[in-house]
C-alpha positions in Angstrom: -121.2 -132.4 100.8 -122.3 -130.1 103.6 -123.0 -131.5 107.1 -123.9 -129.2 110.0 -121.9 -126.3 108.6 -118.9 -128.4 107.7 -117.9 -128.8 104.1 -116.2 -132.0 102.9 -114.5 -132.0 99.6 -113.5 -135.6 99.3 -112.0 -138.6 101.0 -108.5 -138.7 102.2 -106.7 -141.7 100.8 -103.4 -142.8 102.3 -102.0 -144.4 105.4 -101.5 -142.2 108.4 -97.8 -141.7 109.1 -96.8 -142.1 105.4 -98.7 -139.1 104.0 -96.7 -136.0 103.3 -97.7 -133.0 105.4 -98.7 -130.9 102.4 -101.3 -133.5 101.3 -103.6 -132.3 104.1 -104.1 -129.0 102.3 -103.3 -129.7 98.6 -104.8 -133.2 98.4 -102.4 -133.7 95.5 -99.9 -136.5 95.3 -96.6 -135.6 93.7 -93.2 -137.1 93.3 -92.2 -135.1 96.4 -95.0 -136.7 98.4 -93.9 -140.1 97.2 -90.3 -139.3 98.3 -91.7 -138.3 101.8 -93.5 -141.7 102.1 -90.3 -143.5 101.0 -88.4 -141.6 103.6 -90.8 -142.8 106.3 -90.2 -146.4 105.1 -86.4 -145.8 105.4 -86.9 -144.5 108.9 -88.8 -147.6 109.8 -86.0 -149.8 108.5 -83.2 -148.1 110.4 -85.1 -147.5 113.7 -87.2 -150.6 113.9 -90.2 -148.5 114.8 -93.6 -148.3 113.1 -94.7 -145.2 111.2 -96.9 -144.2 114.1 -96.6 -145.3 117.7 -98.9 -144.0 120.4 -100.1 -141.2 118.2 -96.6 -139.9 117.4 -95.3 -140.3 113.8 -91.8 -141.5 113.2 -90.7 -138.3 111.5 -91.4 -136.3 114.7 -89.9 -139.0 116.9 -86.6 -138.9 114.9 -86.5 -135.1 114.6 -87.1 -134.7 118.4 -84.2 -137.1 119.2 -81.9 -135.4 116.8 -82.9 -132.0 118.2 -82.3 -133.2 121.8 -78.7 -133.9 120.6 -79.0 -137.6 121.5 -76.4 -139.6 119.9 -77.9 -140.4 116.5 -76.8 -144.0 116.7 -79.1 -144.4 119.6 -82.0 -143.9 117.2 -81.0 -147.0 115.2 -82.6 -150.4 115.7 -80.2 -152.1 118.2 -81.6 -155.5 117.6 -81.0 -155.6 113.9 -78.1 -153.3 113.5 -75.2 -154.5 115.7 -72.0 -154.4 113.8 -70.1 -151.1 113.5 -70.1 -151.2 109.7 -73.9 -151.8 109.9 -74.3 -148.7 112.1 -72.2 -146.6 109.7 -74.4 -147.7 106.8 -77.6 -147.2 108.7 -76.5 -143.7 109.7 -76.0 -142.9 106.0 -79.4 -144.2 105.2 -80.8 -142.2 108.2 -79.4 -139.0 106.6 -81.1 -139.9 103.3 -84.4 -140.5 105.2 -84.2 -137.2 107.0 -83.7 -135.4 103.6 -86.7 -137.3 102.2 -89.0 -136.3 105.1 -88.3 -132.6 105.0 -91.4 -130.7 105.8 -90.8 -128.5 102.8 -91.4 -130.4 99.6 -88.9 -128.4 97.6 -86.2 -129.4 100.0 -86.8 -133.1 99.4 -84.5 -134.8 96.8 -85.8 -136.3 93.6 -86.3 -140.1 93.7 -83.4 -140.4 91.2 -81.2 -138.6 93.7 -82.5 -140.8 96.6 -81.5 -143.9 94.6 -78.0 -142.5 94.0 -77.6 -141.5 97.6 -78.7 -145.0 98.8 -76.3 -146.7 96.3 -73.5 -144.6 97.7 -74.6 -145.1 101.3 -74.8 -148.9 101.4 -71.4 -150.5 101.4 -70.0 -147.4 99.8 -71.7 -148.4 96.6 -69.5 -151.5 96.2 -70.9 -154.6 94.7 -69.9 -157.4 97.1 -71.3 -160.1 94.9 -68.9 -159.3 92.1 -66.0 -158.8 94.5 -66.1 -162.4 95.7 -66.6 -161.3 99.3 -69.2 -163.1 101.3 -72.1 -161.1 102.5 -74.0 -162.2 105.7 -77.7 -161.3 105.8 -79.3 -161.2 109.2 -83.1 -161.6 109.4 -84.6 -160.6 112.7 -88.0 -162.0 113.4 -89.8 -160.6 116.5 
């Protein structure tokens, strides 16, 4: 379609904040773009922020804070993540999320690797249910 000298090739499908940067110029969804979107979801979980706040996406928000040498634990959602062991696990998940949201698709891990990293990150990969230890689950409702 041509409108006043502009050419439009199609409709962009996806949610702002979750779309991988390369989608803007390739318009192709790949495993790596799915990994990026999953990384955004992980960032939301550990920070307590939405994918986009006041026009700034969460990937930029986290990267800027890490570049400013803020203590990384200050990025974490202080309302939901309070215990030290929770902070340690959340930091490991944050590292996975940062890998997933690399601007370069080739630098993002495969989804299989993401699953393995998350299994290793959360409670050191231990299965608390089979160990007989109680697990407390906190649900924070705003």
